[in-house]
N, C-alpha and C positions, 0 to 999 in steps of 0.2 A: 944652197936651198935646204939641204938636209939639216945643216947646223942651225939655221934660223927656225926651222920647223921644230927641232928638239927644244930650242930655247922657249918657243911659244908654248909648247906642251908643258914644260916645267913651270912657266909662269902661271898657266891656267891651274895646274895642280896645286901650287902654293896658295893661290887665291882661294881655291876650293877648300883646302885644309884650314885656312884662316876662318872662312865662313862657318865651317863645321865646328871649329873650336869655339867661335862666338855663340853658335847655337847651343853647344854643350854647356857653356858657361851660363847662358840664359836659363837653360833647363835646370842646371844645378842650383842657381839662385832661386828659381821658382820652388824647387823641392825644399830648400832651406826655409823659404818664407812659409811654406805649408806646414813645416815641422814646428816653426816658432809661433805656435798658437797663442794669442793674447786674449784675455778676457776683460770685459767691461763690467766693473762692479756697479750695483744699483745702490749701494750704501756708501757714504763718505768714508774715506780711509782714516783710521785712527791717527791722531796727531803724533808727531815725533815726541818721544818721551826722553827728555834730556837726563832726567834723574836715574831712570832704571835701565836705559839702553846699554850702559857699560856693564851692568850686572849680568845681562843676558846677551852679550855682544855676539856670541857665536850664531845665535838665531837672528838677532836684531840687525846685523850687518846687511841682511838681505831686504831691508826695509824698502828700498827703491824697486827691487824685483817684485815685491808684494803688491805694487800698484796695479799690476796686470796679471799676476799669477797667484792662484789660491793656495798653492803648496807652501811657499815661504810665509804667507800670511798665517796659515795654520800653524806652522812651526813657531812663529813668534807667540801666538796664543798659547801653545803648549809650554813654551819657556816661562811665560807669566804664571801658568798654572803650577808647573812642577818645580821650578826654581824659586819663584817668589811667592807662591801660594796666593796670588792676586787673581781670584777667580772671576771677579767682575771685569777686569781688564782682559783676561784670557777670553771671556765670553764675547767681548767686543770684537776681538780679532777673529774668533770663530764665525761670528755672524757676518763679518765683513767678507771673509773667505767664501762663505756660503752664498753671498750675494753675487759672486762671480760664477760659481758652479757648485752644485750640491755634491759633496763627497762623503761616502760612508764614514770614513775615519774622522773627518772633521765634525760630523753630526754626533758621533760617539763621544768625542772630546767635549762638545758642547753639553751633552747630557750629563757627563761627569761633573763639569764645572757647576751646572745648575743644581745637581744633587748636593754638592759641597755647600752651595748657597741656600740649601733647603727650599728651593723653588721646585718642588717635586712634580707638579702638574706640567710645568714647562719642560722639565727633564724628560718626562715620559714621552712628550711629543717629539723631542729630538732623538731619543733612543729609537722610537718607532720609525722615524725617518731613516736612521742609520740601518735598521733592519731591512727596510724596504730597498735600501741601496746595497743589500747583500753583505753588510758588515756584521758578521756573526758574533763578534765580541760584544756587541751591544745587547745580545740576548741576556747575558749574565748581568750586565749593568742595569738593564731594565728590571730584572728580578731584584736587584739590590735597592733600586728606587722604591719599588712596591713594598719591600721589607721595611724600609725607612718610614713608609706611610702606614705601617702596621696592617697592610693588606696582604696577609700571608697566603691566601688562596691564589691570588694573581702572581705573587712572588714565586710560589711553588711551580706554577705553570711555566714561567719563563726560565727558572733555574733548570727545570726538567728539559726544556727545549735546548738550553745551552749545553747540558750534559750530552744529549743525543748528537749534538754537533761537535763533540770532542773536547769540551771544556771540563777536564777532570776535576778541577777544584769545586765544581758545582755540586759534587756528590754530597759533601758535608752540608752544604746549604739546603739541599733537599731534605736531609735528615732533620735539620734544624726547623725547617718549615713544618714538617709533620709534627715535630715536638710542640711548636707554637700552636698548631691546630689540635693538639691533645690526642693525636693518633699515635700513641706511644709504640705500638707494635711496628708500625711502618717506620717510625723514627729510628728504633733500634735496628731494624733491618737495613736501613740505608747507612747508618753509622758503621755497622759491621761490614757492609759492602765496601765502604770507603776504607776500612782497615785492611781488607783483603787486597785493596789496590795500594796499600802502604801510604795512605793519606794521613799525615801527621795530625792535621786538624780534626780528623775523625776520631782519633785517639783522645784528643783533648775534650771534644764534645761529649763522647760517650762516657768518659770518666765523670764529667760534671753531671751528665744525664743519670748515671747510676746513683750518684750521691744525692742529688736534689729531687729527682723524680721517682726513681725506683726504690730508693732508700736501701741500696745494697752496698755497704761500705767495703766489702771484700772485693767486688768487681771494680768499684770506684778506685780503690787503691791499686789494683792490678793494672788497669789501663793507664792510670796516671804515672805509675812507676815505669812503665814501658817507654814513656816519653823522655826519660833521663838520657842526656847526651844526644838528643836530637835537636829540638829547638829550645830545650829547657835544661838547666843545670840541676844537679842532685839537690842542692840546697834550696832552690826555688820550688821544686816538687815537694820536698819534705815540709817546707814552710806551709804549703797549701794543705797537705794531708794532716799535719800535726797541729798547726796554729789556727788555720782558717776552718777546716772541717772537723777538727777535734777527734780524729779517728785514733783509737788506742794503738800503741806500738805493736801489740800482738796481732792485730788485724792487718796492719800495714805489712808485717813480716809474712803473714800468710798470703797477702796479695802479691808480694814479691815472688814467693815460691810458685804461685799460680801462673803468673805471666812467664816465669822462667821455664816451666815444665809443660805448659799446655800449648797445643797446636792452634788454639784460638787466637794466639798473639804472634803475628808474623814479625813484629818488632819486639825485641826483648832487651831488658837491661840485665847484664850479667855481672856487673861490678858489686862492690859491697855497699850496703845501705848505711852502716855505722849508726844504727838507731840509738845506741846507748850514749852517744857523744852529745 
């Protein structure tokens, strides 16, 4: 009797374990199903592009996944934009992705594509949508769109917001907007602020600013010379100073010495100018 009882107990235990395992598998499958969220687009999916699919295959190979997932759809759009510079096709994919679910990054890319297409009012709408979705990169992009529309006041507003959110490149754009608005004191202040942050574009803009606006060839030379061996070669800088701006060599030499010896210039060019060559 004891042996039979033990056998019965073992059989019951095995059945119980099997049932528990089945329940665990069912629970696991339910969790997987919950994680595999699928979206239903409200726009038709762009047709298969036989010609260009091979050129952007790394993104385009996810075409089937893009039927129910906005992320691969967005990536295909980005490939059209950045690899093929086909902004119309890129926009088609961005809008399709958005029809599944609105994503800040996707709206930002749509804004950029529309800006490239010079459809600025539409671009503004998409950038604002990205901002509402907490995609802060769209702040600078929106400033750029307003700048393209020659709306410098609104451009300044959005560049300033972008800068407060940590977009350091916006500092030069703020200076440029003040320059466009003819507030030269503020423009100079922001260019110099950018220089203190070692922003190379601020050096470029303030050199041009001193030449064209302030008419100070000495400082124009100094700030432009400081750019040598950063983004610009010595020959390209001298071509601007000598050939385009027609600044005399003695002023260029004084500008070289100014940037070399003054604390006003965090970036300095210490090599030879070879002005006599």
